[in-house]
Structures are given as C-alpha cells and as structure tokens.
C-alpha positions in Angstrom: 11.3 -13.4 -75.0 14.3 -13.3 -77.3 15.8 -16.4 -78.9 18.8 -16.5 -81.1 19.3 -19.3 -83.5 22.6 -20.3 -85.1 22.7 -22.9 -87.8 23.4 -23.7 -91.4 21.3 -24.9 -94.3 22.0 -28.5 -95.1 22.7 -29.7 -98.7 19.1 -30.9 -98.9 17.8 -27.5 -98.1 19.5 -25.6 -101.0 16.9 -24.2 -103.3 16.8 -21.9 -106.2 15.7 -18.7 -104.6 14.9 -17.1 -108.0 12.5 -20.0 -109.0 8.9 -18.8 -108.7 7.8 -22.5 -108.4 10.1 -23.2 -105.5 8.5 -24.2 -102.2 10.1 -21.1 -100.7 7.6 -18.6 -99.5 9.1 -15.4 -100.7 8.2 -11.9 -99.9 6.3 -11.3 -103.1 3.8 -14.0 -102.3 3.8 -13.9 -98.5 0.7 -12.7 -96.5 1.1 -9.9 -93.9 0.7 -10.7 -90.2 -1.6 -8.8 -87.9 0.8 -5.8 -87.9 1.1 -5.7 -91.7 4.6 -7.3 -91.6 5.4 -10.1 -94.1 6.8 -13.2 -92.7 8.9 -15.7 -94.6 10.3 -19.1 -93.9 13.9 -18.1 -93.5 15.1 -19.4 -96.9 14.7 -16.1 -98.7 18.1 -15.0 -100.0 18.4 -11.7 -98.1 22.0 -11.2 -99.3 20.6 -10.0 -102.6 18.5 -7.2 -101.0 20.1 -4.4 -98.9 18.5 -3.9 -95.5 16.5 -0.7 -95.0 17.8 -0.2 -91.3 14.4 1.3 -90.5 13.4 -1.5 -88.0 11.4 -3.5 -90.5 14.2 -5.7 -91.7 14.2 -9.5 -91.2 11.2 -11.5 -90.1 10.1 -14.6 -88.2 10.8 -18.1 -89.2 8.7 -21.2 -88.4 9.5 -23.7 -85.7 10.3 -26.5 -88.1 12.9 -24.5 -89.9 14.4 -23.1 -86.7 14.6 -26.7 -85.2 16.2 -28.0 -88.4 18.8 -25.2 -88.4 19.6 -25.6 -84.7 19.9 -29.4 -85.3 22.3 -28.8 -88.2 24.5 -26.6 -85.9 24.4 -29.0 -83.0 25.3 -31.9 -85.2 28.4 -30.0 -86.3 29.8 -29.3 -82.7 30.6 -31.5 -79.7 28.0 -31.9 -76.9 30.1 -29.8 -74.5 30.6 -26.9 -76.9 28.6 -23.6 -76.6 25.3 -24.1 -78.5 23.4 -21.0 -77.5 23.6 -18.0 -75.2 20.9 -16.4 -73.0 20.6 -12.6 -72.7 18.2 -11.0 -70.2 15.6 -8.6 -71.5 16.9 -5.6 -69.6 20.1 -5.3 -71.7 18.2 -5.9 -74.9 15.7 -3.2 -74.0 18.6 -0.9 -73.0 20.2 -1.3 -76.4 16.9 -0.9 -78.3 15.9 2.2 -76.2 19.1 4.1 -77.4 18.1 7.2 -79.3 18.0 6.4 -83.0 18.3 2.6 -82.6 16.5 0.7 -85.3 17.7 -2.8 -84.7 20.4 -5.1 -83.4 23.6 -6.5 -84.9 25.1 -9.6 -83.4 28.7 -10.5 -83.8 30.2 -13.9 -83.4 33.3 -13.6 -81.2 35.8 -15.5 -79.0 36.7 -14.0 -75.6 40.2 -14.0 -74.1 39.5 -17.4 -72.5 38.7 -19.0 -75.9 35.0 -19.2 -75.3 32.4 -18.5 -78.1 30.4 -15.4 -77.3 28.0 -13.1 -79.1 28.4 -9.3 -79.0 25.2 -7.3 -79.4 25.3 -3.7 -80.7 22.5 -1.3 -81.6 22.2 -0.2 -85.2 21.1 3.2 -86.5 19.2 4.2 -89.6 22.4 4.4 -91.7 23.3 0.8 -90.8 26.1 1.9 -88.5 26.9 0.3 -85.1 25.9 2.4 -82.1 29.1 2.2 -80.2 30.1 3.8 -76.8 32.7 6.5 -77.0 34.5 5.3 -73.9 36.4 2.1 -73.7 34.9 1.4 -70.3 31.3 1.2 -69.2 29.9 4.7 -68.7 26.2 5.3 -67.8 24.3 7.1 -70.5 26.5 5.9 -73.4 25.5 3.4 -76.0 25.6 -0.1 -74.8 27.2 -3.3 -76.1 26.2 -6.6 -74.6 27.7 -10.0 -73.8 27.1 -10.5 -70.2 25.2 -13.7 -71.3 24.9 -17.2 -70.0 26.2 -20.1 -72.2 24.4 -23.4 -72.9 25.9 -25.6 -71.7 25.6 -25.4 -68.7 22.7 -23.0 -68.6 20.4 -24.8 -71.1 16.6 -24.7 -71.4 14.9 -27.7 -69.7 13.5 -28.7 -73.1 15.6 -28.2 -76.2 14.6 -26.5 -79.4 
C-alpha cells in the first residue's frame, strides 16, 4: 500500500535541526529497522544532505507526524479542494520495475482543467528522471503516472 502525504510544518514544529539536544530523532542517533534501514521522524533537514539515488534515500515517518502534517495541509485548503490522490499499485510497480530505477520523483502539477495532480516519474542512479522518448504512450518505454483518483470525491472511509 502506498500513501502520499502533503503538508507543511507549523510554526510550533520548527526546531533547530543542528541542536543535538533537540527532540528530533536524527540519523546519527536513530536505530535501524529489521532491514538495517534507519527511520526518522520526518523533521530531519534533508535539504542539507544530497540524496544518494541508490534506493536507500528517505524513510518512514510516524503516524502522529503524518497526521499532523496532513491536518496542517487540510486546514489550509477548502473542504472541496483536492487533498490527496490514489494511485494503483500496478502503475507504481511498472515505474519501479524500469531497468535502472532507484526511486520515484513526484511533481505537483495542475492539469488543463485546473485540477491539482501529481506526476510520478522513475529516477535513476544519477538522480535523473526516467522519461519516455515518445510524447504519446508507447509500450515498453519509461512510464509517467497520473491516472489517479482525487479525494474528494474518492476519499478513504476513515481519514488520516
């Protein structure tokens, strides 16, 4: 199951990321999960560290932080505005299965009808987008995705 969270840190959540005594769990002090990956609570300032593009970048965040960030976003938009999008596993698997794909890049976009959308591209080890060479869909080429379902109206029965 894939979930995408959009949000912002509220003023109360701003912390000094360089302060060792901060309540932020940073990578130096984090414990590895069962696969040896280090999780963090999402407040780590990743803009100071370049990604490796080897598939190990980023990490999970806890439910409390995700819920807070989603609530921040939802409080900044009207109830009828797009708050999330659902992508089926097949298109995600198709992108990740592309030869040399190490991860995903997700672009915020607005379609020709003025609707907020997300465009998903595969990313290679150099950090480059894995784009198709043809302007139209061609079997066997790299895949871009946004055949997604917006919420509203296609919202989960129980919110995040």
